[in-house]
VEXDREN-2710 file (C-alpha; in Angstrom, 1 decimal):
% VEXDREN-2710
k/r/px/py/pz
1/MET/-33.0/-22.7/5.1
2/ILE/-34.8/-19.4/4.6
3/GLU/-32.0/-17.6/6.5
4/ARG/-29.4/-19.2/4.2
5/GLN/-31.3/-18.2/1.0
6/VAL/-31.6/-14.6/2.3
7/THR/-27.8/-14.5/2.9
8/GLU/-27.1/-15.9/-0.5
9/MET/-29.4/-13.4/-2.1
10/LYS/-27.8/-10.5/-0.2
11/GLN/-24.4/-11.6/-1.4
12/LYS/-25.5/-11.7/-5.0
13/VAL/-27.1/-8.3/-4.7
14/ASP/-23.9/-6.9/-3.1
15/GLN/-21.8/-8.4/-5.9
16/LYS/-24.1/-7.0/-8.6
17/ILE/-23.9/-3.5/-7.0
18/ASP/-20.1/-3.7/-6.8
19/SER/-19.9/-4.8/-10.4
20/GLU/-22.2/-2.0/-11.6
21/TYR/-20.2/0.5/-9.5
22/GLN/-16.9/-0.5/-11.1
23/LYS/-18.5/-0.2/-14.6
24/MET/-19.9/3.2/-13.8
25/ARG/-16.5/4.3/-12.3
26/ILE/-14.7/3.3/-15.5
27/ILE/-17.2/5.1/-17.7
28/LEU/-17.0/8.3/-15.6
29/CYS/-13.2/8.2/-15.6
30/ALA/-13.2/7.8/-19.4
31/LEU/-15.8/10.6/-19.8
32/CYS/-13.8/13.0/-17.6
33/TRP/-10.6/12.4/-19.6
34/THR/-12.5/12.8/-22.9
35/ILE/-13.9/16.1/-21.6
36/PHE/-10.4/17.1/-20.4
37/VAL/-8.8/16.4/-23.7
38/PHE/-11.6/18.2/-25.6
39/CYS/-11.2/21.3/-23.3
40/LEU/-7.4/21.4/-23.9
41/ALA/-8.0/21.3/-27.6
42/CYS/-10.6/24.0/-27.5
43/LEU/-8.7/26.5/-25.3
44/GLY/-7.8/29.7/-27.1
45/GLY/-4.3/29.4/-28.7
46/CYS/-4.2/25.7/-28.0
47/GLY/-4.8/23.7/-31.1
48/VAL/-4.6/20.0/-31.9
49/ASN/-0.9/20.3/-32.7
50/GLU/-0.1/21.7/-29.3
51/LEU/-2.2/19.0/-27.6
52/GLU/-0.2/16.4/-29.5
53/ASN/2.9/17.7/-27.8
54/GLN/1.6/16.9/-24.4
55/ALA/2.0/13.7/-22.4
56/PHE/0.0/12.9/-19.3
57/PRO/1.8/10.0/-17.5
58/LEU/-0.5/8.0/-15.3
59/ALA/2.2/5.4/-14.3
60/LEU/5.8/6.2/-13.6
61/GLY/8.5/3.6/-12.9
62/VAL/12.0/4.2/-11.4
63/GLU/14.6/1.5/-11.5
64/ALA/17.8/2.3/-9.5
65/GLN/20.9/0.7/-11.1
66/ASP/24.1/-0.7/-9.5
67/ASP/26.2/2.2/-10.9
68/GLY/24.0/4.9/-9.4
69/ALA/22.1/5.7/-12.6
70/MET/18.4/5.2/-13.0
71/LYS/16.1/3.7/-15.6
72/LEU/12.9/5.7/-16.1
73/TYR/9.6/4.3/-17.4
74/LEU/6.6/6.2/-18.4
75/ALA/3.1/5.1/-19.5
76/TYR/0.7/7.8/-20.7
77/PRO/-2.6/7.7/-22.6
78/ASN/-2.4/7.3/-26.3
79/LEU/-4.5/10.3/-27.4
80/GLN/-3.9/9.5/-31.1
81/ASP/-5.3/6.0/-30.8
82/GLU/-8.4/5.4/-33.0
83/LYS/-10.4/4.6/-29.9
84/ALA/-9.3/7.8/-28.1
85/SER/-12.4/9.7/-29.3
86/GLU/-14.6/7.3/-27.4
87/ASN/-12.3/6.4/-24.5
88/ALA/-9.2/8.5/-24.0
89/LEU/-7.9/5.9/-21.4
90/SER/-8.1/2.9/-23.7
91/SER/-4.4/2.4/-24.4
92/ASP/-0.9/3.6/-23.4
93/VAL/2.2/4.9/-25.1
94/PHE/5.4/3.6/-23.3
95/TRP/8.7/5.4/-23.0
96/GLU/11.9/4.3/-21.2
97/GLY/15.4/5.6/-20.9
98/GLU/18.5/5.4/-18.7
99/VAL/19.1/8.7/-16.9
100/SER/21.2/10.2/-14.1
101/ASP/18.1/11.6/-12.3
102/LEU/14.4/12.2/-12.8
103/PHE/14.8/15.8/-13.9
104/THR/17.2/14.7/-16.6
105/GLY/14.8/11.9/-17.5
106/MET/11.9/14.2/-18.1
107/ARG/14.0/16.5/-20.3
108/LYS/15.3/13.5/-22.2
109/MET/11.8/12.1/-22.7
110/SER/10.6/15.5/-24.0
111/GLU/13.5/15.7/-26.4
112/ASN/13.2/12.2/-27.7
113/SER/9.5/12.1/-28.1
114/ASN/8.6/15.7/-28.6
115/LYS/6.2/15.3/-25.7
116/ASN/6.1/17.6/-22.7
117/PRO/5.3/15.4/-19.6
118/ASP/2.7/16.7/-17.2
119/LEU/2.7/14.6/-13.9
120/ASN/-0.3/16.3/-12.4
121/HIS/-2.5/13.3/-13.1
122/LEU/0.0/10.6/-12.1
123/LYS/-1.8/7.6/-10.4
124/VAL/1.0/5.2/-9.5
125/LEU/4.7/5.4/-8.8
126/ILE/6.5/2.0/-9.1
127/LEU/9.9/1.6/-7.5
128/ASN/12.4/-1.3/-7.5
129/PRO/13.8/-2.4/-4.1
130/ARG/17.3/-0.9/-4.9
131/VAL/15.8/2.5/-4.6
132/PHE/15.6/1.9/-0.8
133/ALA/18.9/0.1/-0.7
134/SER/20.6/3.5/-1.4
135/GLU/19.9/6.6/0.5
136/ASP/21.0/8.7/-2.5
137/ALA/18.5/6.9/-4.8
138/ALA/15.6/7.4/-2.4
139/GLU/16.5/11.0/-1.8
140/ALA/16.8/11.7/-5.6
141/VAL/13.3/10.3/-6.2
142/LEU/11.7/12.3/-3.4
143/SER/13.6/15.4/-4.2
144/PHE/12.1/15.3/-7.6
145/PHE/8.6/15.2/-6.2
146/GLU/9.3/17.9/-3.7
147/LYS/10.6/20.3/-6.3
148/GLU/8.4/19.4/-9.2
149/THR/5.3/21.4/-8.4
150/ASP/3.1/19.6/-11.0
151/ALA/3.8/16.1/-9.5
152/ALA/0.9/14.7/-7.5
153/TRP/1.7/13.7/-3.9
154/ASN/-1.4/11.5/-3.6
155/THR/0.1/9.1/-6.1
156/TYR/0.1/5.5/-4.9
157/VAL/3.5/3.8/-4.4
158/LEU/4.1/0.2/-5.4
159/LEU/7.3/-2.0/-5.2
160/ALA/8.3/-3.9/-8.4
161/GLU/8.8/-7.6/-7.9
162/GLY/11.0/-8.4/-10.9
163/PRO/12.3/-6.4/-13.8
164/MET/10.4/-3.2/-14.5
165/ASP/10.3/-3.6/-18.3
166/GLN/7.9/-6.6/-17.9
167/PHE/5.3/-4.2/-16.6
168/PHE/5.8/-1.3/-18.9
169/SER/5.1/-3.3/-22.1
170/GLU/2.5/-3.5/-24.8
171/ASP/2.6/-7.2/-24.3
172/MET/0.5/-6.8/-21.2
173/GLN/-2.6/-6.0/-23.3
174/LEU/-4.4/-4.3/-20.4
175/PRO/-8.1/-3.4/-20.9
176/GLU/-7.3/0.3/-20.1
177/CYS/-4.3/2.5/-19.3
178/MET/-1.8/1.0/-16.9
179/GLY/-2.2/3.8/-14.3
180/ILE/-6.0/3.5/-14.2
181/TYR/-5.8/-0.3/-14.1
182/LEU/-3.5/-0.3/-11.0
183/GLU/-5.4/2.5/-9.3
184/ASP/-8.6/0.4/-9.6
185/LEU/-6.7/-2.7/-8.4
186/LEU/-5.9/-1.0/-5.1
187/GLU/-9.1/0.8/-4.6
188/GLU/-11.1/-2.4/-5.1
189/TRP/-9.8/-3.5/-1.7
190/LYS/-12.9/-2.3/0.2
191/HIS/-11.8/-4.0/3.4
192/VAL/-8.8/-1.7/3.7
193/LYS/-9.0/1.9/4.8
194/ASP/-7.8/4.7/2.5
195/ASN/-4.9/5.6/4.7
196/ALA/-3.5/2.1/4.4
197/PHE/-2.0/2.7/1.0
198/VAL/1.5/4.3/0.7
199/THR/1.6/7.5/-1.3
200/VAL/4.3/9.8/-2.3
201/GLY/3.2/12.0/0.5
202/THR/3.4/9.3/3.2
203/LEU/6.8/8.3/1.8
204/MET/7.9/11.9/2.2
205/GLN/6.8/11.9/5.8
206/GLN/9.0/8.8/6.6
207/PHE/11.9/10.3/4.8
208/TYR/11.7/13.4/7.1
209/GLY/11.5/11.3/10.3
210/VAL/8.1/9.9/10.9
211/GLU/8.7/6.5/12.5
212/GLU/5.6/4.6/11.4
213/MET/6.2/1.4/9.5
214/MET/4.7/1.2/6.1
215/CYS/3.5/-1.8/4.1
216/ILE/4.1/-1.2/0.4
217/PRO/2.1/-3.5/-2.0
218/LYS/4.4/-5.6/-4.2
219/LEU/3.5/-5.6/-7.9
220/GLU/4.1/-8.8/-9.7
221/LEU/3.0/-10.9/-12.7
222/GLN/0.6/-13.7/-11.9
223/ASP/-0.6/-15.8/-14.8
224/GLU/0.6/-13.0/-17.2
225/LYS/-1.6/-10.5/-15.3
226/LEU/-0.6/-7.6/-13.0
227/ASN/-1.5/-8.3/-9.4
228/ILE/-0.5/-7.6/-5.8
229/GLY/1.4/-10.5/-4.5
230/GLY/2.4/-9.3/-1.0
231/PHE/3.9/-6.4/0.9
232/ALA/7.3/-5.0/1.7
233/VAL/7.9/-3.5/5.1
234/LEU/9.5/-0.1/5.0
235/HIS/11.1/1.1/8.2
236/ARG/13.3/4.2/8.3
237/MET/13.4/4.3/4.5
238/LYS/14.9/0.8/4.4
239/ILE/13.1/-2.5/3.4
240/ALA/13.0/-4.5/6.7
241/GLY/11.4/-7.6/5.2
242/ASN/8.6/-9.0/3.1
243/LEU/5.1/-10.2/4.0
244/SER/2.6/-12.4/2.3
245/LEU/-0.8/-10.9/1.5
246/GLN/-2.3/-12.4/4.7
247/GLU/0.6/-11.2/6.9
248/GLY/0.2/-7.8/5.3
249/TYR/-3.4/-7.7/6.3
250/ASP/-2.3/-8.7/9.9
251/ALA/0.0/-5.8/9.9
252/LEU/-2.6/-3.4/8.6
253/LEU/-5.1/-4.7/11.2
254/LEU/-2.6/-4.0/14.1
255/GLN/-2.1/-0.5/12.6
256/ASN/-5.8/0.2/12.6
257/LYS/-6.0/0.4/8.8
258/MET/-8.5/-2.3/8.1
259/ARG/-12.3/-1.8/7.8
260/GLU/-12.9/-5.6/7.8
261/TYR/-10.8/-8.6/8.5
262/GLN/-11.3/-12.2/7.4
263/PHE/-9.5/-15.4/8.4
264/GLN/-10.1/-19.1/8.8
265/MET/-10.1/-21.0/12.0
266/LYS/-8.1/-24.2/12.4
267/ASP/-11.2/-26.3/11.6
268/GLY/-11.8/-24.4/8.4
269/THR/-14.6/-22.2/9.7
270/GLY/-14.6/-18.8/8.0
271/VAL/-14.7/-15.7/10.2
272/THR/-15.3/-12.0/9.3
273/VAL/-14.6/-9.3/11.8
274/GLU/-16.4/-6.0/11.2
275/GLN/-16.7/-2.6/13.0
276/LEU/-13.0/-2.9/14.0
277/ARG/-11.7/-0.9/16.8
278/ILE/-8.0/-0.9/17.7
279/GLU/-6.7/0.6/20.9
280/LYS/-3.0/1.0/21.7
281/LYS/-1.5/1.7/25.1
282/ASP/2.1/2.0/26.1
283/ALA/3.4/1.1/29.6
284/GLU/6.8/0.8/31.2
285/GLN/7.8/-2.3/33.1
286/ARG/10.9/-2.1/35.3
287/ASP/12.7/-5.0/36.8
288/ARG/12.1/-4.6/40.6
289/LEU/14.8/-5.2/43.1
290/GLN/13.7/-7.9/45.5
291/ASN/15.4/-7.0/48.8
292/ASP/17.1/-4.2/50.7
293/GLU/20.6/-5.3/49.9
294/GLU/20.0/-5.2/46.2
295/LYS/18.4/-1.8/46.6
296/ASP/21.4/-0.5/48.5
297/ALA/23.7/-1.9/45.8
298/GLU/21.6/-0.2/43.1
299/LYS/21.9/3.1/44.9
300/GLU/25.7/2.7/45.0
301/VAL/25.9/2.0/41.3
302/GLN/23.8/5.0/40.6
303/ARG/26.1/7.2/42.7
304/GLU/29.0/6.0/40.5
305/GLY/27.2/7.2/37.4
306/THR/26.1/3.9/36.1
307/LYS/22.5/2.8/35.8
308/ASN/21.9/-0.9/36.2
309/GLU/18.1/-1.0/35.7
310/THR/16.6/-2.8/32.8
311/GLN/13.8/-0.9/31.2
312/ASN/11.4/-2.5/28.7
313/THR/8.5/-0.9/26.9
314/VAL/5.3/-3.0/26.6
315/LYS/2.7/-2.0/24.0
316/LYS/-0.8/-3.4/24.5
317/ILE/-2.9/-3.7/21.4
318/THR/-6.6/-4.4/22.0
319/VAL/-8.6/-5.6/19.0
320/GLN/-12.4/-5.3/19.2
321/GLY/-15.0/-5.9/16.6
322/SER/-18.2/-7.7/15.5
323/PHE/-17.4/-11.4/14.8
324/GLY/-19.4/-13.3/12.3
325/ILE/-19.3/-16.9/11.1
326/THR/-19.4/-16.9/7.3
327/ASN/-19.5/-20.6/6.1
328/ARG/-21.5/-22.4/8.7
329/MET/-25.1/-22.3/9.8
330/GLU/-25.4/-23.1/13.5
331/GLY/-27.8/-22.4/16.4
332/SER/-27.2/-19.3/18.5
333/ARG/-25.5/-21.2/21.3
334/LYS/-23.2/-23.0/19.0
335/THR/-22.4/-19.8/17.2
336/GLN/-21.5/-18.1/20.4
337/LYS/-19.0/-20.8/21.2
338/LEU/-17.5/-20.6/17.7
339/GLU/-17.2/-16.8/18.0
340/ALA/-15.4/-17.2/21.4
341/GLN/-13.1/-19.8/19.9
342/ALA/-12.5/-17.5/16.9
343/LYS/-11.4/-14.7/19.3
344/ARG/-8.9/-17.0/21.0
345/GLU/-7.4/-18.2/17.8
346/LEU/-7.2/-14.7/16.3
347/GLU/-5.5/-13.5/19.5
348/THR/-2.9/-16.3/19.2
349/LYS/-2.4/-15.6/15.5
350/LEU/-1.9/-11.8/15.9
351/GLN/0.4/-12.3/18.9
352/SER/2.6/-14.6/16.9
353/PHE/2.7/-12.1/14.0
354/ALA/3.4/-9.1/16.3
355/GLU/6.5/-10.9/17.7
356/LYS/7.7/-11.6/14.2
357/TRP/7.0/-7.9/13.2
358/GLN/9.1/-6.6/16.2
359/GLN/12.0/-8.9/15.2
360/MET/11.8/-7.8/11.6
361/ILE/12.1/-4.1/12.4
362/GLY/14.7/-4.7/15.2
363/GLU/12.6/-3.3/18.1
364/GLU/14.0/-5.7/20.7
365/THR/13.4/-3.4/23.6
366/GLU/9.7/-3.2/22.9
367/SER/7.3/-6.1/23.4
368/VAL/3.8/-6.3/22.2
369/GLN/0.8/-7.9/23.9
370/VAL/-2.3/-8.5/21.7
371/VAL/-5.7/-8.9/23.3
372/VAL/-8.8/-9.7/21.3
373/GLU/-12.1/-8.8/22.9
END
């Protein structure tokens, strides 16, 4: 009983600390932006009128069209809002327009709104799936970020689930600027490592040949609120498939991008795995010839210039960590049995997912063996 009370008290304290941390982070972000705006206004030769001609987009949306054109969406802090003096990140101004490319879009936005966009503070880039259906569209987006020196490469990348205009809308009534809201939404995932999130920089790496699969969070509306509803698997700059939230966590775990992993056993027992360590080893398995006649035949085939040996790559992924039971209070012996059963169930679960993952990305010549220790 005492142990349970201590656990509950610890959870309440942790929740309180997390809540206070988030409040402090929002206050600090707002304060930094207020100071930033004030400094711009006070710089020599830079008055209020000049500041009014600047736009600092924190969220950028790119929607590729069937005809090759693009629709561009921008959300930037409304520095003229009556609340801006207290919190420069309290609300957004939205702009959208159909353009041939992002460079044209920025010029068009500047001409139509008398605002010069500065992407140095961009937080999130939201793309629709059609961007990855066309090599030209993906190249056009990344070419812009490569040539636009002010554009931030550490910008998070999200995939839009549904029409983009439903996100870039005043009807959302967000508590703060859209870019800050989405950045916080991602960074609140304390169980995920920082390198798990796809950024413009990691997207650029895959475009230039890095083979690592990426799980892009899918942005969607849930009960009229912006939320992450799953993941899209990006392989060789093409969307190979879609994953649920839990499947996305499975993928990130096997990629060694999780700090903590939670799941439920078949009987409903909750399990948390901490101090995760993932080890990957590659080995080659060759089909062996069983007798001398077959060996002689193989040599003859090789002399004729044809290789008749099947070669498969086997990747062994070992998952280690500290297993803890979260929703049951048992004696030490019973807990040990539960943890052993949890390891077996997790191994079966991850093995099944790994096979699905390989089929999704078309790696039929590579098999995966998952071992949980």
